[in-house]
C-alpha positions in Angstrom: 24.6 -111.1 78.8 24.1 -109.6 82.3 20.3 -109.8 82.4 20.4 -113.5 81.2 22.8 -114.4 84.0 20.7 -112.6 86.7 17.5 -114.2 85.6 18.6 -117.8 86.0 20.5 -117.0 89.2 17.2 -116.1 90.9 15.5 -119.3 89.9 17.7 -122.0 91.6 15.7 -124.0 94.2 17.0 -124.9 97.7 17.2 -128.5 98.5 18.6 -128.7 102.1 16.7 -131.6 103.7 16.3 -131.8 107.5 17.2 -135.1 109.0 17.6 -136.7 112.4 20.4 -135.6 114.6 23.2 -138.2 114.7 27.0 -138.1 114.2 28.7 -141.5 113.9 32.1 -141.5 112.2 31.5 -144.4 109.9 31.5 -145.0 106.1 28.1 -144.9 104.5 27.3 -147.4 101.8 27.1 -145.6 98.4 24.2 -146.4 96.1 26.5 -148.6 94.0 30.0 -150.2 94.3 32.7 -147.5 93.8 33.7 -147.2 90.2 37.4 -147.2 91.1 39.7 -147.6 94.0 42.8 -145.3 94.1 45.8 -145.8 96.3 47.6 -142.8 97.8 50.4 -142.0 100.3 49.0 -138.5 100.7 45.4 -137.7 100.2 45.1 -133.9 99.9 41.5 -132.6 100.1 41.3 -129.2 98.5 43.4 -127.8 95.6 43.8 -124.3 96.8 47.2 -122.8 97.5 47.8 -124.8 100.7 46.7 -128.0 99.0 48.9 -127.3 96.0 51.9 -126.5 98.2 51.3 -129.8 100.2 51.1 -131.7 96.9 54.3 -130.0 95.6 56.3 -131.0 98.7 54.9 -134.5 98.6 55.9 -134.9 94.9 59.3 -133.4 95.6 59.7 -136.2 98.2 58.8 -138.8 95.6 55.4 -139.7 97.1 52.1 -140.8 95.5 49.8 -137.8 96.0 46.1 -137.8 95.4 44.8 -134.2 95.1 41.0 -133.5 95.0 39.4 -130.2 94.3 35.7 -129.2 94.1 36.4 -127.0 91.0 38.4 -127.9 87.9 41.3 -125.5 88.7 44.2 -125.7 91.2 45.3 -122.6 93.0 42.2 -121.5 95.0 42.9 -117.8 95.8 44.9 -117.2 92.6 42.6 -119.1 90.2 39.2 -120.5 91.0 38.5 -117.8 93.6 39.8 -115.1 91.3 42.0 -113.2 93.8 45.0 -113.3 91.6 46.8 -110.4 93.3 49.4 -111.6 95.7 49.0 -110.2 99.2 52.5 -109.7 100.6 54.1 -107.7 103.4 56.7 -105.3 102.2 59.6 -106.4 104.5 59.0 -110.1 103.8 58.9 -109.4 100.1 62.1 -107.2 100.2 64.0 -110.2 101.7 62.2 -112.9 99.6 61.7 -115.0 102.7 59.2 -117.4 101.2 58.9 -121.2 100.7 60.6 -122.5 97.6 57.4 -123.4 95.8 56.0 -119.9 96.3 59.2 -118.4 94.9 58.9 -120.8 92.0 55.3 -119.5 91.4 56.4 -115.9 91.4 59.3 -116.8 89.0 57.0 -118.5 86.6 54.4 -115.7 86.6 57.2 -113.4 85.6 58.5 -115.7 82.9 55.0 -116.3 81.5 54.2 -112.6 81.1 57.6 -111.2 80.7 57.0 -109.2 83.9 55.7 -109.9 87.4 52.9 -107.4 87.3 51.1 -107.6 83.9 48.1 -105.8 85.4 50.1 -102.8 86.7 47.9 -103.0 89.8 48.8 -100.9 92.9 47.8 -103.3 95.7 50.5 -105.8 94.9 53.7 -106.5 93.1 51.9 -109.1 91.1 48.4 -109.1 89.6 47.6 -111.5 86.8 44.9 -113.5 85.1 43.3 -116.3 87.2 43.2 -118.8 84.3 46.9 -118.5 84.0 47.3 -119.1 87.8 45.8 -122.6 87.2 48.0 -123.3 84.2 51.2 -122.2 85.9 50.6 -124.2 89.1 49.7 -127.4 87.3 53.0 -127.1 85.3 54.8 -126.7 88.6 53.2 -129.8 90.1 53.9 -131.9 87.0 57.5 -130.8 86.9 57.9 -131.7 90.6 56.5 -135.2 90.0 58.8 -135.7 87.0 61.9 -134.4 88.7 61.6 -136.5 91.8 59.6 -139.5 90.6 56.5 -138.5 92.5 53.1 -139.6 91.3 50.4 -137.0 91.0 46.8 -138.3 90.8 44.7 -135.2 90.1 40.9 -135.3 90.7 39.2 -132.1 89.6 35.5 -131.5 90.2 35.7 -134.0 93.1 34.3 -133.8 96.6 34.8 -136.0 99.7 31.4 -137.5 100.7 32.2 -140.1 103.4 35.1 -141.3 105.6 35.8 -144.6 107.2 37.3 -143.8 110.6 38.7 -146.5 113.0 41.8 -147.9 114.5 44.7 -149.0 112.4 45.7 -152.4 113.7 49.4 -151.4 113.4 49.0 -147.8 114.4 48.4 -145.9 117.6 45.5 -146.4 120.0 43.9 -143.3 118.5 41.5 -143.1 115.5 42.6 -142.8 111.9 41.0 -142.2 108.6 41.2 -145.6 106.9 39.5 -144.8 103.6 37.5 -142.1 101.9 34.7 -142.1 99.3 34.6 -139.2 96.8 32.3 -138.1 94.1 33.6 -136.7 90.8 31.1 -135.1 88.5 31.1 -134.3 84.8 28.4 -133.0 82.5 25.7 -135.5 81.5 25.0 -136.2 77.9 23.7 -133.2 76.0 24.3 -131.0 79.0 26.4 -127.8 78.9 30.0 -127.9 80.1 31.2 -127.4 83.6 31.3 -123.8 84.8 28.1 -122.9 83.0 26.2 -122.5 86.2 27.3 -120.8 89.4 28.2 -122.7 92.5 24.9 -122.2 94.2 23.2 -124.1 91.4 25.5 -127.1 91.4 26.9 -127.5 95.0 24.2 -129.9 96.4 24.2 -131.9 93.2 27.9 -132.4 93.4 27.5 -134.1 96.9 24.8 -136.6 95.8 25.8 -140.1 94.9 23.2 -140.5 92.2 23.5 -139.3 88.7 21.4 -136.3 87.9 20.0 -134.7 84.8 22.9 -132.3 84.9 25.8 -134.5 86.0 27.1 -138.0 85.7 29.0 -139.2 88.7 32.1 -141.4 89.3 32.4 -142.8 92.8 36.0 -143.1 93.9 37.3 -144.9 97.0 40.7 -143.6 98.2 42.8 -146.1 100.3 46.4 -146.2 101.5 49.0 -147.3 99.1 50.0 -150.9 99.8 53.5 -152.0 100.6 55.3 -154.2 103.1 56.3 -151.5 105.5 55.0 -151.6 109.1 54.0 -148.1 110.0 51.8 -146.5 112.7 49.9 -144.8 109.8 49.7 -146.2 106.2 48.9 -142.8 104.7 48.1 -139.2 105.7 45.1 -137.1 104.9 45.6 -133.3 104.6 42.6 -131.0 105.1 43.2 -128.1 102.7 39.6 -127.1 101.8 38.5 -123.5 101.8 35.9 -123.9 104.6 37.3 -126.8 106.7 35.1 -129.5 105.2 37.0 -132.5 106.6 36.9 -130.8 110.1 33.1 -130.6 109.9 32.8 -134.1 108.4 35.0 -135.8 111.0 33.5 -133.6 113.8 36.9 -133.0 115.4 36.9 -130.2 118.0 36.9 -126.8 116.3 35.7 -123.3 116.4 33.9 -121.0 114.0 33.5 -117.3 114.0 34.3 -115.0 117.0 36.1 -116.4 120.0 35.1 -115.3 123.6 36.9 -112.3 124.9 39.8 -113.4 127.1 43.3 -112.4 128.1 44.5 -114.1 124.9 41.8 -112.6 122.7 41.2 -109.2 124.4 40.0 -107.4 121.3 37.1 -109.9 120.7 33.9 -108.2 119.9 31.9 -110.7 121.9 32.1 -111.7 125.6 30.7 -115.2 124.9 31.8 -115.7 121.2 29.6 -115.9 118.1 30.0 -118.8 115.6 27.8 -117.1 113.0 30.0 -114.0 112.5 32.8 -115.0 110.2 34.6 -112.7 107.8 32.8 -111.9 104.5 33.2 -114.0 101.4 33.5 -112.6 97.9 32.6 -113.7 94.4 35.1 -112.0 92.3 34.6 -111.0 88.6 36.6 -109.4 85.8 35.6 -106.2 83.9 37.3 -104.7 80.9 37.7 -101.0 80.0 36.2 -100.1 76.6 36.7 -97.1 74.3 33.0 -96.6 73.9 30.1 -96.7 76.4 28.4 -100.0 76.8 24.7 -100.7 77.3 24.0 -102.0 80.8 20.6 -103.4 81.9 19.7 -103.2 85.5 19.5 -106.7 87.1 16.1 -107.6 88.5 17.5 -107.8 92.0 19.7 -104.7 91.9 17.5 -102.5 94.1 17.7 -105.1 96.9 21.5 -104.8 97.1 22.0 -101.2 96.1 21.7 -99.9 99.7 24.9 -101.7 100.6 27.4 -100.6 97.9 29.9 -97.9 98.7 33.5 -96.6 98.0 33.7 -96.9 101.8 36.1 -94.0 102.5 36.4 -90.5 101.0 40.1 -91.2 100.2 39.0 -94.2 98.1 36.1 -92.5 96.3 37.5 -92.6 92.8 36.5 -95.1 90.1 39.9 -95.2 88.4 41.5 -95.9 91.8 39.2 -98.8 92.5 39.4 -100.2 89.0 43.2 -100.3 89.1 43.5 -101.6 92.7 43.5 -105.2 91.4 43.9 -104.6 87.7 45.1 -108.0 86.3 45.9 -107.1 82.7 47.0 -103.8 81.2 48.3 -103.9 77.6 49.0 -100.2 77.5 50.2 -97.8 80.3 47.9 -94.9 81.0 48.7 -91.5 82.4 49.9 -91.1 86.0 47.2 -90.1 88.5 47.1 -89.5 92.2 44.0 -89.7 94.4 43.9 -89.8 98.2 47.7 -89.9 98.3 47.8 -93.1 96.1 49.7 -93.1 92.8 48.4 -95.3 89.8 48.0 -95.2 86.1 44.7 -94.3 84.5 42.8 -97.3 82.9 43.0 -97.5 79.1 40.9 -99.6 76.7 41.7 -103.3 77.1 42.6 -103.1 80.8 41.0 -105.9 82.8 40.3 -105.4 86.5 39.4 -108.0 89.1 37.0 -106.8 91.7 37.2 -107.6 95.4 35.9 -104.8 97.4 34.6 -104.7 101.0 31.5 -102.5 100.5 31.0 -104.0 97.0 31.1 -107.7 96.2 32.0 -108.8 99.7 28.9 -110.6 101.1 29.0 -110.5 104.9 26.2 -112.4 106.7 26.5 -112.7 110.5 23.4 -114.3 112.0 22.1 -117.8 112.4 19.5 -117.1 109.7 22.1 -116.4 106.9 25.6 -117.6 108.0 27.4 -119.3 105.1 29.4 -122.0 107.0 27.2 -124.2 109.1 28.0 -124.6 112.7 28.1 -128.1 114.3 24.6 -127.6 115.6 23.4 -126.6 112.1 25.2 -129.6 110.6 23.3 -131.9 113.0 20.0 -130.2 112.3 20.4 -130.6 108.5 21.5 -134.2 108.8 25.0 -133.6 107.5 26.7 -135.5 110.3 24.7 -138.6 109.5 26.4 -141.3 107.4 26.0 -140.3 103.8 24.5 -137.0 104.8 27.4 -134.6 104.1 26.5 -131.9 101.6 29.5 -129.6 101.9 28.5 -127.8 105.0 27.4 -124.6 103.4 24.1 -122.6 103.1 23.3 -122.7 99.4 20.9 -119.7 99.7 23.6 -117.5 101.1 25.9 -118.5 98.2 23.2 -117.6 95.7 22.7 -114.2 97.4 26.4 -113.6 97.3 26.4 -114.2 93.6 23.5 -111.7 93.1 25.4 -109.2 95.3 28.5 -109.5 93.1 26.6 -109.0 89.9 24.7 -106.1 91.4 28.1 -104.5 92.4 29.2 -104.5 88.8 26.1 -102.6 87.8 26.7 -100.2 90.6 30.3 -99.6 89.4 29.2 -98.8 85.9 25.8 -97.1 86.4 25.3 -96.5 90.1 24.8 -93.1 91.6 24.3 -93.9 95.3 26.8 -94.5 98.1 25.7 -96.1 101.4 28.6 -94.7 103.4 29.5 -91.4 101.7 26.0 -90.1 100.7 24.7 -88.5 97.5 26.9 -86.8 94.9 29.9 -89.1 95.2 29.3 -92.0 92.8 29.1 -91.2 89.1 28.3 -93.6 86.2 31.2 -95.2 84.4 29.6 -97.0 81.4 32.8 -97.6 79.4 33.3 -101.1 80.8 32.0 -104.5 80.1 31.5 -107.6 82.3 33.7 -110.5 81.1 31.9 -113.8 81.0 32.3 -117.1 79.0 34.4 -120.2 79.4 37.4 -118.4 77.9 37.1 -115.4 80.1 39.6 -114.7 83.0 37.3 -116.5 85.5 36.7 -119.4 83.2 32.9 -119.4 83.7 30.0 -118.8 81.5 28.4 -116.6 84.1 31.6 -114.5 84.7 31.8 -114.9 88.5 34.6 -116.8 90.1 34.2 -120.6 90.2 34.3 -120.5 94.0 34.0 -117.5 96.4 37.1 -116.1 97.9 37.0 -117.3 101.6 38.7 -115.4 104.4 37.7 -117.7 107.2 36.9 -121.3 107.8 36.3 -123.9 110.5 39.4 -123.8 112.7 40.6 -126.8 114.7 41.4 -126.7 118.4 44.8 -128.4 118.8 45.6 -131.1 121.3 45.6 -130.4 125.0 48.8 -130.1 127.1 50.1 -128.7 130.3 50.4 -125.2 128.8 47.2 -125.5 126.7 44.6 -127.1 128.9 41.8 -126.2 126.6 43.7 -127.2 123.4 46.4 -125.5 121.4 45.6 -122.3 119.5 47.5 -119.3 118.2 45.7 -116.2 119.5 45.6 -112.4 119.0 48.3 -111.6 121.6 50.7 -114.1 120.0 51.1 -111.9 116.9 49.6 -108.4 117.4 51.6 -105.1 117.8 48.7 -103.5 119.6 49.2 -101.4 122.7 47.1 -103.2 125.3 47.7 -100.5 128.0 45.3 -98.0 126.3 42.1 -96.9 127.9 39.8 -99.4 126.1 41.5 -102.4 127.6 41.8 -100.9 131.1 38.1 -100.1 131.1 36.7 -103.1 129.3 38.6 -106.0 130.8 38.2 -107.1 134.4 41.2 -106.4 136.6 42.1 -110.1 136.6 41.9 -110.5 132.8 43.8 -107.3 132.3 46.6 -108.5 134.6 46.7 -112.0 132.9 46.9 -110.3 129.5 50.0 -108.3 130.5 51.6 -111.2 132.2 51.3 -113.1 129.0 52.8 -110.5 126.7 55.5 -109.1 129.0 57.9 -112.0 129.3 60.0 -112.7 132.4 58.2 -109.9 134.4 54.9 -111.9 134.1 55.2 -113.6 137.4 55.6 -110.2 139.1 52.4 -109.0 137.4 50.4 -112.1 138.4 51.6 -111.9 142.0 50.6 -108.2 142.2 54.1 -106.9 142.8 54.2 -105.2 139.4 51.6 -102.8 138.0 50.7 -104.0 134.5 50.5 -100.4 133.3 54.2 -99.8 134.0 55.9 -102.8 132.4 57.0 -102.9 128.8 55.7 -105.6 126.6 57.9 -107.7 124.3 58.2 -106.4 120.7 57.9 -109.7 118.9 55.4 -112.5 118.3 55.4 -115.8 120.2 58.3 -118.1 119.3 57.4 -121.8 118.9 59.9 -124.6 119.2 57.8 -126.6 116.7 57.5 -123.9 114.0 57.2 -125.5 110.6 56.4 -122.4 108.6 56.1 -118.6 108.6 53.8 -115.8 107.6 53.5 -112.0 107.9 50.5 -109.8 107.1 48.4 -107.2 108.9 45.4 -108.4 110.9 42.9 -107.4 108.2 39.1 -107.6 108.8 36.1 -107.8 106.5 33.6 -108.0 109.3 30.2 -109.5 109.3 27.1 -107.2 109.2 25.0 -106.7 112.3 21.6 -107.6 111.0 20.1 -110.0 108.4 20.1 -109.7 105.5 23.5 -108.1 105.1 22.3 -105.8 102.4 19.5 -104.4 104.6 19.4 -100.6 104.3 21.5 -98.7 106.9 22.9 -102.0 108.2 26.3 -101.7 109.9 29.3 -103.8 110.5 29.3 -105.8 113.7 30.4 -103.4 116.5 33.9 -103.8 117.7 35.0 -106.3 115.0 37.6 -104.1 113.7 39.2 -103.4 117.1 41.5 -106.4 116.7 42.7 -105.2 113.3 46.2 -103.7 112.9 49.8 -104.5 112.3 51.3 -107.8 113.3 54.8 -109.1 114.0 56.2 -111.8 111.7 54.6 -115.0 112.9 55.2 -118.7 112.8 53.2 -121.8 112.0 53.5 -124.2 114.9 53.1 -127.9 114.1 50.7 -128.2 117.0 48.3 -125.8 115.1 48.1 -128.4 112.3 47.3 -131.5 114.4 43.7 -132.0 115.3 42.3 -133.9 118.3 40.9 -137.4 117.9 42.4 -138.4 114.5 46.1 -139.3 114.3 46.7 -139.4 110.5 44.9 -136.1 109.7 46.9 -132.9 109.2 45.4 -129.4 108.7 46.7 -126.7 106.4 45.5 -123.3 105.2 42.8 -121.3 107.0 41.7 -124.2 109.2 44.8 -124.5 111.4 44.4 -123.8 115.1 44.2 -120.0 115.2 41.7 -117.7 116.8 39.3 -115.5 114.9 41.5 -112.4 115.2 44.8 -114.2 114.4 43.0 -115.9 111.4 42.6 -112.4 109.9 46.4 -112.4 109.3 46.9 -116.1 108.8 44.9 -116.2 105.5 46.9 -114.6 102.7 48.7 -116.3 99.7 52.2 -116.8 101.0 51.0 -118.1 104.4 48.7 -120.6 102.8 51.6 -121.9 100.7 53.9 -122.1 103.8 51.3 -124.0 105.8 50.7 -126.4 102.9 54.4 -126.9 102.3 54.7 -127.8 106.0 51.8 -130.2 105.9 53.2 -132.0 102.8 56.7 -132.2 104.3 55.4 -133.4 107.7 53.3 -136.2 106.1 56.2 -137.4 104.0 58.6 -137.2 106.9 56.1 -139.1 109.2 55.8 -141.9 106.6 59.6 -142.2 106.2 60.3 -142.1 109.9 57.3 -144.3 110.9 56.0 -141.8 113.4 52.7 -139.9 113.9 52.7 -136.1 113.9 51.5 -135.7 117.4 54.5 -137.8 118.6 56.8 -135.1 117.2 55.5 -132.5 119.7 55.1 -134.6 122.9 56.3 -132.5 125.8 59.0 -131.5 126.4 59.0 -130.5 122.7 62.5 -129.1 122.7 63.9 -132.6 123.4 62.3 -134.2 120.3 65.1 -135.4 118.0 62.6 -136.2 115.2 61.2 -132.6 115.4 64.7 -131.2 115.0 65.2 -133.4 112.0 61.9 -132.3 110.5 62.7 -128.6 110.9 66.2 -129.1 109.5 64.6 -130.8 106.4 62.2 -127.9 106.0 64.9 -125.3 106.2 67.3 -127.2 103.9 64.5 -127.6 101.3 64.0 -123.9 101.2 60.9 -123.8 103.4 61.8 -121.4 106.2 60.6 -122.0 109.7 61.8 -118.7 111.1 62.4 -115.2 109.8 66.0 -113.8 109.8 67.0 -112.1 113.0 63.9 -113.2 114.9 65.2 -115.5 117.6 64.7 -115.5 121.3 67.9 -113.5 121.5 66.2 -110.6 119.7 63.2 -109.2 121.6 62.6 -106.3 119.3 61.3 -107.0 115.8 60.3 -103.4 114.9 62.3 -103.6 111.7 59.8 -106.0 110.3 56.9 -103.8 109.0 
């Protein structure tokens, strides 16, 4: 099966067409009249964890929710992206400080399997099959709709192609999304079912209006639900895609990749910033342990990618350890084993492992020649900001190479004898495993790779400007990191002025003394907490965890290295909050942003990306949208300065907390300046 997959992966043509540079925010005329018009109160674009959470809260509020998703599964990370191993911080998990929908997900996983960790993995308290993640989440959404008279309109295999942006006659003076045109695809007659081909082979087809030999298309126009209410916005659109598609399509101010080094992002690896260096993406796959050795044929392209693969560190250089790291199914418990100080049980026949490994199936481009998510300039150059020109905003060739890299990594695991980081004699063959493919496999694809790559970073909005945020609101490294910024690196790397401003920012009431020169920044004690926001609408806690881009192109180039300095910002964080201001883009008043695309910096984004955070931000977005409809306000009006005097903001936060969607962690108020207990 492996050699058949690899042969057709290598034959897919590229069809990115270069067009004139232009970027009007208008609705293009489709090649035919839309096949149907659908009314929504909430249009949620992207069915990952943040989109699912937004839909859940909208349905719990009795709203009509339209949910679109490029794949045919809900759940993103835990389903279509295959990373069905919940990343959780120990202290947050020990106190179960999670949104109600996320707690319901954990509860139903345990009920479905009879235990929370059917894979007996060691990276998490819960590793399970991706296909079950989709099934469980859809049941949760359907039950929420039934319980609270919400109306779920689910649109799988659907992408947003065009938006109509203008002024709502009854709304604010700002711009709003007035309607959206989407394309839903299904197999054409006599064509194989969905998920037969990998994403690189179908992505561009999915964004074309015309039917193709492979797909028949339904063109859908989404519009606000009609009623007699007079509101400043008739509906809300929630951006919850994995790469920030609606941000790119609407061309609202945003950033991509590395931010410039500053007193707020002092560990940045670039003085000027670099939009091409985002965190690596990963096509996950599942492999099963077998009693007998399997026959494995080397993929045609294996030798191209073999110079990249590695166990990475000597303490991780054990096949059983890597295999059980994200083991998602284990019908029999093997013997106990310890390697590198880590305890786990040895794989037994029938065990299924999901692979997601930095120096394995991570693909980490970082140059303008191979970056995955197109920058604004690249979108202009490829005509994607032209009416009707949007094609998803991704480089198809990089997706294809990421697919090859993942398939090559499986071959390396079972037959490889090289290791790019640890040298010869470390890697041994492990042929007693088979690659799981087929529509009934854990990934639900004929080719065996995840339906969509696991994305760690996306386009990130820049929030609105204010007195305190002249360049636009953003959560940055210093807002969450536990790092000691008085060490030699920062004293020697940052200019005296930037170094002083850095410590004035993180010190608290002594900041004025540092800025005036009366206090030495090397003698003051920094606060031991993250920034507290009066408009917090959600929470998260995870280490600042990097999968850096590679220095040269292509990423698999022999002896290539990670971008120098990218891991400097990595490390532990304090429990952090999700400010409402981080979810409100500039320019468009009825657009909210959830998930990885909120206003956070490159370094902060490395913590604001895991499962429970995505759910928390999505729950906040769904709640804010429903609240704004009911209260007849716009989200930006809730955070007009001075924020602490906003009565509606107080009502919103009370609603979130009362609904079981915490906006703060216990014992983390302004009266507690030391949060060291949260590890």
